[in-house]
C-alpha positions as CSV (number, residue, x, y, z in Angstrom):
1,T,-0.4,0.2,-0.2
2,V,1.2,3.6,-0.6
3,R,0.0,6.7,0.1
4,A,0.5,10.6,-0.4
5,T,0.2,13.5,1.0
6,Q,0.4,17.5,0.0
7,V,-0.5,19.8,3.5
8,G,-1.5,22.2,0.8
9,N,-1.3,26.2,1.1
10,E,-2.9,29.4,1.1
11,N,-4.5,28.1,-2.2
12,Y,-5.4,24.8,-1.4
13,N,-6.5,21.6,1.6
14,P,-3.9,18.9,2.1
15,A,-5.1,15.8,0.7
16,S,-4.4,12.5,0.7
17,L,-4.5,9.3,-1.5
18,E,-3.6,5.7,-0.6
19,R,-3.5,2.7,-2.7
20,S,-2.7,-0.9,-3.2
21,N,-1.2,-3.1,-5.6
22,G,-4.1,-5.8,-5.4
23,S,-1.7,-8.4,-3.6
24,T,-3.3,-10.0,-1.7
25,N,-3.2,-12.7,1.3
26,R,-5.6,-15.1,-0.9
27,L,-5.1,-18.6,-1.8
28,A,-3.5,-20.2,-4.9
29,Q,-5.4,-22.4,-6.2
30,S,-4.8,-24.5,-9.6
31,I,-7.6,-26.4,-12.3
32,T,-6.7,-30.1,-13.3
33,A,-8.9,-31.7,-16.0
34,T,-9.0,-35.1,-17.3
35,P,-7.8,-35.7,-21.1
36,P,-11.0,-36.3,-24.3
37,G,-7.7,-37.3,-25.5
38,D,-8.6,-37.9,-30.1
39,K,-11.9,-38.0,-31.5
40,V,-13.2,-38.7,-34.6
41,T,-15.9,-36.4,-37.1
42,S,-18.8,-39.0,-35.6
43,S,-18.0,-39.5,-32.3
44,A,-20.3,-38.5,-29.6
45,P,-20.5,-35.5,-27.5
46,F,-18.1,-35.5,-24.6
47,Q,-18.6,-33.7,-21.2
48,I,-15.3,-31.7,-20.3
49,V,-14.0,-33.2,-16.9
50,A,-12.3,-30.1,-14.9
51,T,-11.6,-29.5,-11.2
52,A,-10.3,-26.8,-9.1
53,S,-7.9,-27.5,-6.4
54,S,-10.3,-24.6,-4.4
55,G,-13.4,-26.6,-5.2
56,L,-14.6,-23.4,-6.3
57,P,-16.4,-24.6,-9.7
58,V,-14.1,-24.4,-13.6
59,T,-15.4,-22.5,-16.8
60,I,-14.9,-24.6,-20.0
61,T,-14.3,-22.0,-22.7
62,L,-14.2,-23.4,-27.0
63,V,-11.0,-20.8,-28.6
64,S,-11.5,-22.8,-31.5
65,G,-12.3,-25.6,-33.5
66,P,-15.0,-27.8,-34.9
67,A,-16.9,-28.1,-32.0
68,Q,-20.0,-26.6,-30.0
69,L,-19.5,-26.5,-25.9
70,S,-22.6,-26.5,-23.9
71,G,-21.3,-26.2,-20.3
72,N,-19.1,-28.9,-20.3
73,T,-20.6,-30.7,-22.6
74,V,-18.3,-31.0,-26.3
75,T,-20.9,-31.9,-29.9
76,L,-18.7,-32.1,-32.7
77,T,-20.0,-31.1,-35.6
78,G,-18.3,-33.4,-38.0
79,T,-14.7,-31.3,-39.3
80,P,-12.0,-32.8,-39.2
81,G,-9.8,-30.2,-36.9
82,T,-8.7,-29.4,-33.5
83,V,-10.8,-28.2,-31.2
84,V,-8.8,-25.9,-28.3
85,L,-10.9,-24.8,-25.2
86,R,-10.1,-22.3,-22.1
87,L,-10.4,-24.1,-18.6
88,S,-10.1,-21.2,-16.3
89,Q,-11.5,-19.8,-12.8
90,A,-11.3,-16.7,-11.7
91,G,-11.1,-17.0,-8.1
92,N,-13.4,-15.3,-4.9
93,T,-12.0,-13.2,-1.8
94,T,-10.2,-16.4,-0.9
95,Y,-9.3,-17.7,-3.6
96,Q,-6.5,-16.6,-6.3
97,P,-7.2,-16.6,-10.4
98,A,-6.0,-19.7,-11.3
99,P,-3.8,-19.6,-14.5
100,D,-5.7,-20.9,-17.1
101,V,-5.5,-24.4,-18.5
102,T,-5.7,-24.8,-22.2
103,S,-7.0,-28.4,-23.7
104,S,-6.7,-29.5,-27.4
105,I,-8.8,-32.5,-28.8
106,S,-7.8,-33.2,-32.5
107,V,-10.4,-35.0,-34.7
108,S,-9.8,-37.1,-37.3
109,S,-12.0,-38.7,-39.9
110,S,-14.2,-40.8,-38.8
111,G,-11.4,-44.0,-38.9
112,A,-8.7,-41.9,-38.7
113,I,-7.2,-42.6,-34.8
114,T,-4.7,-45.6,-35.4
């Protein structure tokens, strides 16, 4: 925390300002996810299982790729490519934000996985 003061003079009243750098004693947390493995274009919808060490809910975001995301369920669109997901947890008054985790899923044409 930084405090600045100014005593004032005949033209200005005294002033003070206090700012904190935002660091707190909040606890660190991390995200763990079970990788879904590579998929084929005809794969059934599947769930992403992710947990934060804090027990707080993890947010899953579709960054790019041939899929749709609803909650934690990924539905492939039938096109080969790479699905990229971002897992995040914003923290709260007790826990700091967790470092984001990026997960990539390779989607091949049906029958192409060896």
